[in-house]
DODO-217381 format. One record per residue (C-alpha): residue number from 1; x, y, z. Coordinates in nm, 2 decimals, decimal comma. Layout:
<atoms>
<atom><seq>NUM</seq><u>X</u><v>Y</v><w>Z</w></atom>
...
</atoms>
This chain:
<atoms>
<atom><seq>1</seq><u>-7,56</u><v>-1,54</v><w>17,15</w></atom>
<atom><seq>2</seq><u>-7,34</u><v>-1,65</v><w>16,78</w></atom>
<atom><seq>3</seq><u>-7,13</u><v>-1,33</v><w>16,89</w></atom>
<atom><seq>4</seq><u>-7,03</u><v>-1,50</v><w>17,21</w></atom>
<atom><seq>5</seq><u>-7,00</u><v>-1,85</v><w>17,07</w></atom>
<atom><seq>6</seq><u>-6,78</u><v>-1,69</v><w>16,78</w></atom>
<atom><seq>7</seq><u>-6,53</u><v>-1,57</v><w>17,09</w></atom>
<atom><seq>8</seq><u>-6,54</u><v>-1,88</v><w>17,25</w></atom>
<atom><seq>9</seq><u>-6,42</u><v>-2,08</v><w>16,98</w></atom>
<atom><seq>10</seq><u>-6,14</u><v>-1,84</v><w>16,89</w></atom>
<atom><seq>11</seq><u>-6,06</u><v>-1,82</v><w>17,30</w></atom>
<atom><seq>12</seq><u>-6,02</u><v>-2,18</v><w>17,30</w></atom>
<atom><seq>13</seq><u>-5,73</u><v>-2,25</v><w>17,07</w></atom>
<atom><seq>14</seq><u>-5,53</u><v>-1,94</v><w>17,23</w></atom>
<atom><seq>15</seq><u>-5,59</u><v>-2,09</v><w>17,58</w></atom>
<atom><seq>16</seq><u>-5,49</u><v>-2,43</v><w>17,47</w></atom>
<atom><seq>17</seq><u>-5,20</u><v>-2,26</v><w>17,29</w></atom>
<atom><seq>18</seq><u>-5,10</u><v>-2,06</v><w>17,58</w></atom>
<atom><seq>19</seq><u>-5,12</u><v>-2,38</v><w>17,83</w></atom>
<atom><seq>20</seq><u>-4,93</u><v>-2,52</v><w>17,56</w></atom>
<atom><seq>21</seq><u>-4,65</u><v>-2,29</v><w>17,58</w></atom>
<atom><seq>22</seq><u>-4,67</u><v>-2,12</v><w>17,95</w></atom>
<atom><seq>23</seq><u>-4,70</u><v>-2,54</v><w>18,08</w></atom>
<atom><seq>24</seq><u>-4,28</u><v>-2,62</v><w>18,06</w></atom>
<atom><seq>25</seq><u>-4,19</u><v>-2,30</v><w>18,20</w></atom>
<atom><seq>26</seq><u>-4,41</u><v>-2,31</v><w>18,53</w></atom>
<atom><seq>27</seq><u>-4,31</u><v>-2,67</v><w>18,53</w></atom>
<atom><seq>28</seq><u>-3,93</u><v>-2,55</v><w>18,53</w></atom>
<atom><seq>29</seq><u>-4,01</u><v>-2,28</v><w>18,76</w></atom>
<atom><seq>30</seq><u>-4,16</u><v>-2,52</v><w>18,98</w></atom>
<atom><seq>31</seq><u>-3,84</u><v>-2,76</v><w>18,95</w></atom>
<atom><seq>32</seq><u>-3,58</u><v>-2,45</v><w>19,01</w></atom>
<atom><seq>33</seq><u>-3,77</u><v>-2,49</v><w>19,35</w></atom>
<atom><seq>34</seq><u>-3,68</u><v>-2,85</v><w>19,44</w></atom>
<atom><seq>35</seq><u>-3,37</u><v>-3,12</v><w>19,47</w></atom>
<atom><seq>36</seq><u>-3,33</u><v>-3,33</v><w>19,22</w></atom>
<atom><seq>37</seq><u>-3,41</u><v>-3,63</v><w>19,47</w></atom>
<atom><seq>38</seq><u>-3,68</u><v>-3,45</v><w>19,52</w></atom>
<atom><seq>39</seq><u>-3,79</u><v>-3,46</v><w>19,16</w></atom>
<atom><seq>40</seq><u>-3,71</u><v>-3,80</v><w>19,10</w></atom>
<atom><seq>41</seq><u>-3,93</u><v>-3,92</v><w>19,35</w></atom>
<atom><seq>42</seq><u>-4,22</u><v>-3,71</v><w>19,19</w></atom>
<atom><seq>43</seq><u>-4,19</u><v>-3,50</v><w>18,89</w></atom>
<atom><seq>44</seq><u>-4,47</u><v>-3,29</v><w>18,89</w></atom>
<atom><seq>45</seq><u>-4,55</u><v>-3,23</v><w>19,28</w></atom>
<atom><seq>46</seq><u>-4,53</u><v>-2,87</v><w>19,41</w></atom>
<atom><seq>47</seq><u>-4,24</u><v>-2,74</v><w>19,55</w></atom>
<atom><seq>48</seq><u>-4,35</u><v>-2,76</v><w>19,95</w></atom>
<atom><seq>49</seq><u>-4,11</u><v>-2,70</v><w>20,08</w></atom>
<atom><seq>50</seq><u>-3,95</u><v>-2,44</v><w>19,82</w></atom>
<atom><seq>51</seq><u>-3,58</u><v>-2,42</v><w>19,83</w></atom>
<atom><seq>52</seq><u>-3,49</u><v>-2,10</v><w>19,72</w></atom>
<atom><seq>53</seq><u>-3,16</u><v>-2,12</v><w>19,86</w></atom>
<atom><seq>54</seq><u>-3,06</u><v>-2,31</v><w>19,53</w></atom>
<atom><seq>55</seq><u>-3,07</u><v>-1,94</v><w>19,37</w></atom>
<atom><seq>56</seq><u>-2,79</u><v>-1,82</v><w>19,58</w></atom>
<atom><seq>57</seq><u>-2,61</u><v>-2,13</v><w>19,55</w></atom>
<atom><seq>58</seq><u>-2,64</u><v>-2,10</v><w>19,19</w></atom>
<atom><seq>59</seq><u>-2,58</u><v>-1,73</v><w>19,16</w></atom>
<atom><seq>60</seq><u>-2,22</u><v>-1,79</v><w>19,41</w></atom>
<atom><seq>61</seq><u>-2,10</u><v>-2,13</v><w>19,40</w></atom>
<atom><seq>62</seq><u>-2,16</u><v>-2,24</v><w>19,06</w></atom>
<atom><seq>63</seq><u>-2,01</u><v>-1,91</v><w>18,92</w></atom>
<atom><seq>64</seq><u>-2,36</u><v>-1,80</v><w>18,73</w></atom>
<atom><seq>65</seq><u>-2,27</u><v>-1,42</v><w>18,87</w></atom>
<atom><seq>66</seq><u>-2,00</u><v>-1,42</v><w>18,65</w></atom>
<atom><seq>67</seq><u>-2,16</u><v>-1,59</v><w>18,35</w></atom>
<atom><seq>68</seq><u>-2,47</u><v>-1,39</v><w>18,41</w></atom>
<atom><seq>69</seq><u>-2,25</u><v>-1,09</v><w>18,36</w></atom>
<atom><seq>70</seq><u>-2,05</u><v>-1,22</v><w>18,04</w></atom>
<atom><seq>71</seq><u>-2,40</u><v>-1,27</v><w>17,84</w></atom>
<atom><seq>72</seq><u>-2,51</u><v>-0,93</v><w>17,96</w></atom>
<atom><seq>73</seq><u>-2,18</u><v>-0,77</v><w>17,86</w></atom>
<atom><seq>74</seq><u>-2,23</u><v>-0,92</v><w>17,56</w></atom>
<atom><seq>75</seq><u>-2,58</u><v>-0,88</v><w>17,44</w></atom>
<atom><seq>76</seq><u>-2,59</u><v>-0,52</v><w>17,57</w></atom>
<atom><seq>77</seq><u>-2,33</u><v>-0,44</v><w>17,37</w></atom>
<atom><seq>78</seq><u>-2,40</u><v>-0,61</v><w>17,05</w></atom>
<atom><seq>79</seq><u>-2,74</u><v>-0,52</v><w>17,13</w></atom>
<atom><seq>80</seq><u>-2,64</u><v>-0,11</v><w>17,11</w></atom>
<atom><seq>81</seq><u>-2,38</u><v>-0,16</v><w>16,80</w></atom>
<atom><seq>82</seq><u>-2,68</u><v>-0,37</v><w>16,60</w></atom>
<atom><seq>83</seq><u>-2,93</u><v>-0,11</v><w>16,66</w></atom>
<atom><seq>84</seq><u>-2,69</u><v>0,21</v><w>16,57</w></atom>
<atom><seq>85</seq><u>-2,56</u><v>0,12</v><w>16,28</w></atom>
<atom><seq>86</seq><u>-2,83</u><v>-0,11</v><w>16,16</w></atom>
<atom><seq>87</seq><u>-3,11</u><v>0,25</v><w>16,19</w></atom>
<atom><seq>88</seq><u>-2,86</u><v>0,45</v><w>16,04</w></atom>
<atom><seq>89</seq><u>-2,84</u><v>0,22</v><w>15,76</w></atom>
<atom><seq>90</seq><u>-3,19</u><v>0,15</v><w>15,75</w></atom>
<atom><seq>91</seq><u>-3,27</u><v>0,52</v><w>15,69</w></atom>
<atom><seq>92</seq><u>-2,98</u><v>0,53</v><w>15,46</w></atom>
<atom><seq>93</seq><u>-3,13</u><v>0,23</v><w>15,21</w></atom>
<atom><seq>94</seq><u>-3,52</u><v>0,38</v><w>15,33</w></atom>
<atom><seq>95</seq><u>-3,50</u><v>0,70</v><w>15,20</w></atom>
<atom><seq>96</seq><u>-3,50</u><v>0,81</v><w>14,85</w></atom>
<atom><seq>97</seq><u>-3,32</u><v>1,10</v><w>14,89</w></atom>
<atom><seq>98</seq><u>-3,01</u><v>0,89</v><w>14,99</w></atom>
<atom><seq>99</seq><u>-3,02</u><v>0,70</v><w>14,64</w></atom>
<atom><seq>100</seq><u>-2,66</u><v>0,60</v><w>14,56</w></atom>
<atom><seq>101</seq><u>-2,54</u><v>0,41</v><w>14,24</w></atom>
<atom><seq>102</seq><u>-2,62</u><v>0,00</v><w>14,33</w></atom>
<atom><seq>103</seq><u>-2,78</u><v>0,09</v><w>14,64</w></atom>
<atom><seq>104</seq><u>-3,04</u><v>-0,16</v><w>14,55</w></atom>
<atom><seq>105</seq><u>-2,83</u><v>-0,44</v><w>14,44</w></atom>
<atom><seq>106</seq><u>-2,62</u><v>-0,37</v><w>14,73</w></atom>
<atom><seq>107</seq><u>-2,96</u><v>-0,43</v><w>14,96</w></atom>
<atom><seq>108</seq><u>-3,03</u><v>-0,73</v><w>14,84</w></atom>
<atom><seq>109</seq><u>-2,65</u><v>-0,89</v><w>14,88</w></atom>
<atom><seq>110</seq><u>-2,69</u><v>-0,82</v><w>15,25</w></atom>
<atom><seq>111</seq><u>-3,02</u><v>-0,96</v><w>15,26</w></atom>
<atom><seq>112</seq><u>-2,91</u><v>-1,20</v><w>15,09</w></atom>
<atom><seq>113</seq><u>-2,64</u><v>-1,27</v><w>15,36</w></atom>
<atom><seq>114</seq><u>-2,98</u><v>-1,35</v><w>15,59</w></atom>
<atom><seq>115</seq><u>-3,05</u><v>-1,67</v><w>15,39</w></atom>
<atom><seq>116</seq><u>-2,71</u><v>-1,85</v><w>15,47</w></atom>
<atom><seq>117</seq><u>-2,72</u><v>-2,10</v><w>15,79</w></atom>
<atom><seq>118</seq><u>-2,49</u><v>-1,98</v><w>16,07</w></atom>
<atom><seq>119</seq><u>-2,30</u><v>-2,32</v><w>15,99</w></atom>
<atom><seq>120</seq><u>-2,12</u><v>-2,19</v><w>15,67</w></atom>
<atom><seq>121</seq><u>-1,93</u><v>-1,87</v><w>15,83</w></atom>
<atom><seq>122</seq><u>-1,83</u><v>-2,05</v><w>16,11</w></atom>
<atom><seq>123</seq><u>-1,44</u><v>-2,16</v><w>15,96</w></atom>
<atom><seq>124</seq><u>-1,44</u><v>-1,85</v><w>15,82</w></atom>
<atom><seq>125</seq><u>-1,48</u><v>-1,62</v><w>16,14</w></atom>
<atom><seq>126</seq><u>-1,24</u><v>-1,89</v><w>16,34</w></atom>
<atom><seq>127</seq><u>-0,98</u><v>-1,78</v><w>16,16</w></atom>
<atom><seq>128</seq><u>-1,08</u><v>-1,43</v><w>16,12</w></atom>
<atom><seq>129</seq><u>-1,09</u><v>-1,39</v><w>16,50</w></atom>
<atom><seq>130</seq><u>-0,77</u><v>-1,61</v><w>16,52</w></atom>
<atom><seq>131</seq><u>-0,59</u><v>-1,41</v><w>16,31</w></atom>
<atom><seq>132</seq><u>-0,68</u><v>-1,08</v><w>16,48</w></atom>
<atom><seq>133</seq><u>-0,61</u><v>-1,24</v><w>16,85</w></atom>
<atom><seq>134</seq><u>-1,00</u><v>-1,20</v><w>16,90</w></atom>
<atom><seq>135</seq><u>-1,00</u><v>-1,58</v><w>16,94</w></atom>
<atom><seq>136</seq><u>-1,16</u><v>-1,66</v><w>17,36</w></atom>
<atom><seq>137</seq><u>-1,24</u><v>-1,27</v><w>17,40</w></atom>
<atom><seq>138</seq><u>-1,60</u><v>-1,15</v><w>17,48</w></atom>
<atom><seq>139</seq><u>-1,52</u><v>-0,83</v><w>17,20</w></atom>
<atom><seq>140</seq><u>-1,48</u><v>-1,12</v><w>16,93</w></atom>
<atom><seq>141</seq><u>-1,78</u><v>-1,25</v><w>17,02</w></atom>
<atom><seq>142</seq><u>-1,95</u><v>-0,97</v><w>17,02</w></atom>
<atom><seq>143</seq><u>-1,84</u><v>-0,88</v><w>16,66</w></atom>
<atom><seq>144</seq><u>-1,95</u><v>-1,19</v><w>16,55</w></atom>
<atom><seq>145</seq><u>-2,32</u><v>-1,12</v><w>16,68</w></atom>
<atom><seq>146</seq><u>-2,28</u><v>-0,76</v><w>16,58</w></atom>
<atom><seq>147</seq><u>-2,19</u><v>-0,93</v><w>16,18</w></atom>
<atom><seq>148</seq><u>-2,43</u><v>-1,18</v><w>16,19</w></atom>
<atom><seq>149</seq><u>-2,76</u><v>-0,97</v><w>16,30</w></atom>
<atom><seq>150</seq><u>-2,71</u><v>-0,62</v><w>16,13</w></atom>
<atom><seq>151</seq><u>-2,88</u><v>-0,75</v><w>15,76</w></atom>
<atom><seq>152</seq><u>-3,20</u><v>-0,86</v><w>15,92</w></atom>
<atom><seq>153</seq><u>-3,17</u><v>-0,53</v><w>16,15</w></atom>
<atom><seq>154</seq><u>-3,10</u><v>-0,36</v><w>15,85</w></atom>
<atom><seq>155</seq><u>-3,42</u><v>-0,54</v><w>15,66</w></atom>
<atom><seq>156</seq><u>-3,65</u><v>-0,46</v><w>15,94</w></atom>
<atom><seq>157</seq><u>-3,60</u><v>-0,11</v><w>15,99</w></atom>
<atom><seq>158</seq><u>-3,54</u><v>0,00</v><w>15,63</w></atom>
<atom><seq>159</seq><u>-3,93</u><v>-0,13</v><w>15,60</w></atom>
<atom><seq>160</seq><u>-4,01</u><v>0,13</v><w>15,85</w></atom>
<atom><seq>161</seq><u>-3,78</u><v>0,41</v><w>15,74</w></atom>
<atom><seq>162</seq><u>-3,96</u><v>0,40</v><w>15,42</w></atom>
<atom><seq>163</seq><u>-4,31</u><v>0,46</v><w>15,48</w></atom>
<atom><seq>164</seq><u>-4,24</u><v>0,78</v><w>15,73</w></atom>
<atom><seq>165</seq><u>-4,40</u><v>1,08</v><w>15,51</w></atom>
<atom><seq>166</seq><u>-4,16</u><v>1,25</v><w>15,33</w></atom>
<atom><seq>167</seq><u>-4,32</u><v>1,57</v><w>15,44</w></atom>
<atom><seq>168</seq><u>-4,17</u><v>1,51</v><w>15,82</w></atom>
<atom><seq>169</seq><u>-3,83</u><v>1,50</v><w>15,63</w></atom>
<atom><seq>170</seq><u>-3,90</u><v>1,82</v><w>15,43</w></atom>
<atom><seq>171</seq><u>-4,00</u><v>2,01</v><w>15,76</w></atom>
<atom><seq>172</seq><u>-3,73</u><v>1,92</v><w>15,99</w></atom>
<atom><seq>173</seq><u>-3,56</u><v>2,04</v><w>15,70</w></atom>
<atom><seq>174</seq><u>-3,73</u><v>2,38</v><w>15,64</w></atom>
<atom><seq>175</seq><u>-3,67</u><v>2,42</v><w>16,00</w></atom>
<atom><seq>176</seq><u>-3,27</u><v>2,41</v><w>15,97</w></atom>
<atom><seq>177</seq><u>-3,19</u><v>2,03</v><w>16,05</w></atom>
<atom><seq>178</seq><u>-2,91</u><v>1,87</v><w>15,86</w></atom>
<atom><seq>179</seq><u>-2,89</u><v>1,51</v><w>15,75</w></atom>
<atom><seq>180</seq><u>-2,76</u><v>1,45</v><w>16,11</w></atom>
<atom><seq>181</seq><u>-3,01</u><v>1,64</v><w>16,31</w></atom>
<atom><seq>182</seq><u>-3,29</u><v>1,51</v><w>16,10</w></atom>
<atom><seq>183</seq><u>-3,18</u><v>1,13</v><w>16,16</w></atom>
<atom><seq>184</seq><u>-3,17</u><v>1,16</v><w>16,55</w></atom>
<atom><seq>185</seq><u>-3,46</u><v>1,44</v><w>16,62</w></atom>
<atom><seq>186</seq><u>-3,73</u><v>1,32</v><w>16,38</w></atom>
<atom><seq>187</seq><u>-3,70</u><v>1,01</v><w>16,23</w></atom>
<atom><seq>188</seq><u>-3,52</u><v>0,76</v><w>16,51</w></atom>
<atom><seq>189</seq><u>-3,76</u><v>0,87</v><w>16,74</w></atom>
<atom><seq>190</seq><u>-4,07</u><v>0,82</v><w>16,50</w></atom>
<atom><seq>191</seq><u>-3,96</u><v>0,48</v><w>16,42</w></atom>
<atom><seq>192</seq><u>-3,92</u><v>0,37</v><w>16,82</w></atom>
<atom><seq>193</seq><u>-4,16</u><v>0,09</v><w>16,82</w></atom>
<atom><seq>194</seq><u>-3,95</u><v>-0,06</v><w>16,52</w></atom>
<atom><seq>195</seq><u>-3,62</u><v>0,00</v><w>16,71</w></atom>
<atom><seq>196</seq><u>-3,77</u><v>-0,18</v><w>17,02</w></atom>
<atom><seq>197</seq><u>-3,91</u><v>-0,47</v><w>16,80</w></atom>
<atom><seq>198</seq><u>-3,52</u><v>-0,53</v><w>16,66</w></atom>
<atom><seq>199</seq><u>-3,41</u><v>-0,48</v><w>17,03</w></atom>
<atom><seq>200</seq><u>-3,62</u><v>-0,72</v><w>17,17</w></atom>
<atom><seq>201</seq><u>-3,54</u><v>-0,99</v><w>16,92</w></atom>
<atom><seq>202</seq><u>-3,19</u><v>-0,91</v><w>16,90</w></atom>
<atom><seq>203</seq><u>-3,12</u><v>-0,95</v><w>17,28</w></atom>
<atom><seq>204</seq><u>-3,36</u><v>-1,25</v><w>17,28</w></atom>
<atom><seq>205</seq><u>-3,11</u><v>-1,42</v><w>17,02</w></atom>
<atom><seq>206</seq><u>-2,78</u><v>-1,29</v><w>17,15</w></atom>
<atom><seq>207</seq><u>-2,90</u><v>-1,35</v><w>17,52</w></atom>
<atom><seq>208</seq><u>-2,97</u><v>-1,77</v><w>17,41</w></atom>
<atom><seq>209</seq><u>-2,71</u><v>-1,76</v><w>17,11</w></atom>
<atom><seq>210</seq><u>-2,52</u><v>-2,11</v><w>17,15</w></atom>
<atom><seq>211</seq><u>-2,31</u><v>-2,23</v><w>16,83</w></atom>
<atom><seq>212</seq><u>-2,13</u><v>-1,92</v><w>16,78</w></atom>
<atom><seq>213</seq><u>-2,01</u><v>-1,91</v><w>17,20</w></atom>
<atom><seq>214</seq><u>-1,94</u><v>-2,28</v><w>17,21</w></atom>
<atom><seq>215</seq><u>-1,73</u><v>-2,26</v><w>16,89</w></atom>
<atom><seq>216</seq><u>-1,51</u><v>-1,93</v><w>16,98</w></atom>
<atom><seq>217</seq><u>-1,54</u><v>-1,95</v><w>17,35</w></atom>
<atom><seq>218</seq><u>-1,31</u><v>-2,19</v><w>17,53</w></atom>
<atom><seq>219</seq><u>-1,19</u><v>-2,06</v><w>17,86</w></atom>
<atom><seq>220</seq><u>-1,40</u><v>-2,11</v><w>18,18</w></atom>
<atom><seq>221</seq><u>-1,44</u><v>-1,77</v><w>18,32</w></atom>
<atom><seq>222</seq><u>-1,55</u><v>-1,59</v><w>18,00</w></atom>
<atom><seq>223</seq><u>-1,86</u><v>-1,89</v><w>17,93</w></atom>
<atom><seq>224</seq><u>-2,17</u><v>-1,72</v><w>17,89</w></atom>
<atom><seq>225</seq><u>-2,49</u><v>-1,86</v><w>18,07</w></atom>
<atom><seq>226</seq><u>-2,60</u><v>-2,08</v><w>17,79</w></atom>
<atom><seq>227</seq><u>-2,26</u><v>-2,28</v><w>17,75</w></atom>
<atom><seq>228</seq><u>-2,26</u><v>-2,25</v><w>18,17</w></atom>
<atom><seq>229</seq><u>-2,60</u><v>-2,44</v><w>18,14</w></atom>
<atom><seq>230</seq><u>-2,44</u><v>-2,69</v><w>17,87</w></atom>
<atom><seq>231</seq><u>-2,13</u><v>-2,76</v><w>18,10</w></atom>
<atom><seq>232</seq><u>-2,36</u><v>-2,78</v><w>18,43</w></atom>
<atom><seq>233</seq><u>-2,52</u><v>-3,13</v><w>18,29</w></atom>
<atom><seq>234</seq><u>-2,15</u><v>-3,28</v><w>18,24</w></atom>
<atom><seq>235</seq><u>-2,01</u><v>-3,12</v><w>18,50</w></atom>
<atom><seq>236</seq><u>-2,25</u><v>-3,19</v><w>18,73</w></atom>
<atom><seq>237</seq><u>-2,34</u><v>-3,56</v><w>18,69</w></atom>
<atom><seq>238</seq><u>-2,73</u><v>-3,43</v><w>18,53</w></atom>
<atom><seq>239</seq><u>-2,81</u><v>-3,23</v><w>18,84</w></atom>
<atom><seq>240</seq><u>-3,15</u><v>-3,19</v><w>18,73</w></atom>
<atom><seq>241</seq><u>-3,31</u><v>-2,97</v><w>19,03</w></atom>
<atom><seq>242</seq><u>-3,00</u><v>-2,73</v><w>18,97</w></atom>
<atom><seq>243</seq><u>-2,97</u><v>-2,71</v><w>18,61</w></atom>
<atom><seq>244</seq><u>-3,37</u><v>-2,61</v><w>18,62</w></atom>
<atom><seq>245</seq><u>-3,24</u><v>-2,28</v><w>18,88</w></atom>
<atom><seq>246</seq><u>-2,99</u><v>-2,20</v><w>18,64</w></atom>
<atom><seq>247</seq><u>-3,24</u><v>-2,21</v><w>18,39</w></atom>
<atom><seq>248</seq><u>-3,48</u><v>-1,97</v><w>18,59</w></atom>
<atom><seq>249</seq><u>-3,18</u><v>-1,71</v><w>18,59</w></atom>
<atom><seq>250</seq><u>-3,13</u><v>-1,72</v><w>18,25</w></atom>
<atom><seq>251</seq><u>-3,47</u><v>-1,65</v><w>18,17</w></atom>
<atom><seq>252</seq><u>-3,55</u><v>-1,38</v><w>18,41</w></atom>
<atom><seq>253</seq><u>-3,37</u><v>-1,04</v><w>18,19</w></atom>
<atom><seq>254</seq><u>-3,57</u><v>-1,15</v><w>17,86</w></atom>
<atom><seq>255</seq><u>-3,86</u><v>-1,17</v><w>18,05</w></atom>
<atom><seq>256</seq><u>-3,84</u><v>-0,84</v><w>18,21</w></atom>
<atom><seq>257</seq><u>-3,72</u><v>-0,66</v><w>17,90</w></atom>
<atom><seq>258</seq><u>-4,05</u><v>-0,77</v><w>17,73</w></atom>
<atom><seq>259</seq><u>-4,24</u><v>-0,69</v><w>18,06</w></atom>
<atom><seq>260</seq><u>-4,07</u><v>-0,29</v><w>17,98</w></atom>
<atom><seq>261</seq><u>-4,09</u><v>-0,30</v><w>17,61</w></atom>
<atom><seq>262</seq><u>-4,42</u><v>-0,54</v><w>17,51</w></atom>
<atom><seq>263</seq><u>-4,61</u><v>-0,22</v><w>17,42</w></atom>
<atom><seq>264</seq><u>-4,36</u><v>-0,08</v><w>17,14</w></atom>
<atom><seq>265</seq><u>-4,28</u><v>-0,44</v><w>17,07</w></atom>
<atom><seq>266</seq><u>-4,66</u><v>-0,50</v><w>16,93</w></atom>
<atom><seq>267</seq><u>-4,66</u><v>-0,12</v><w>16,78</w></atom>
<atom><seq>268</seq><u>-4,35</u><v>-0,22</v><w>16,60</w></atom>
<atom><seq>269</seq><u>-4,48</u><v>-0,56</v><w>16,51</w></atom>
<atom><seq>270</seq><u>-4,79</u><v>-0,39</v><w>16,40</w></atom>
<atom><seq>271</seq><u>-4,67</u><v>-0,08</v><w>16,23</w></atom>
<atom><seq>272</seq><u>-4,79</u><v>-0,05</v><w>15,84</w></atom>
<atom><seq>273</seq><u>-5,08</u><v>-0,29</v><w>15,92</w></atom>
<atom><seq>274</seq><u>-5,32</u><v>-0,04</v><w>15,89</w></atom>
<atom><seq>275</seq><u>-5,30</u><v>0,24</v><w>15,66</w></atom>
<atom><seq>276</seq><u>-5,42</u><v>0,66</v><w>15,70</w></atom>
</atoms>
């Protein structure tokens, strides 16, 4: 009896937090199927009838197809580059075999860059992008995302690579694997849970990022989804119903990614918590 009561006491705050977190999302999902007039008449009424055609309208008439494509290109390209470079750098920083002079001070310098707020780098990044003709370019925005998130990715993956037993690396070398083959055939597959964790975290950040996008992107045809939602508020006189539809379109890729990689995400977050 006491054990059931203890489980119930633990379950109550979990359910309360779930309701608190999922409530706004479910409310937005309902508003996405209602018109603005219906929302103003009754804020919390169910979507009866449900206006599914709003998604097609947002996708075609409001340009969400283009904005979605721009966000997808930037987010996927940034994740791929950050993951590849971060994994190789984290492996080099995490294994004793690759010790070189000033390795630890260099890693400390990379780690310290995580602590600076992004606003500090805006002016310098703006000047660099203008100088190399990358301003108002998806390539330039992608490079900015890579530079800003690479330190955190290296930090997370270094910790995972450092705990892989040395015997596995030595066994791979006995079998004739060089540094490159050891990394890709042995170490990288073992680090997939941690890699999946960084992929999810980085994709969510890149997909939702607004500050750099609003500063470095001014042309309408290359806006990302966060910019499109922001301009929808001002351009369409605060069409709440269509704004909710746009928000739901913007959240779907993140939900799909998490559903496919959630198991790897949990493994990556708990890796190293249990020894032995």
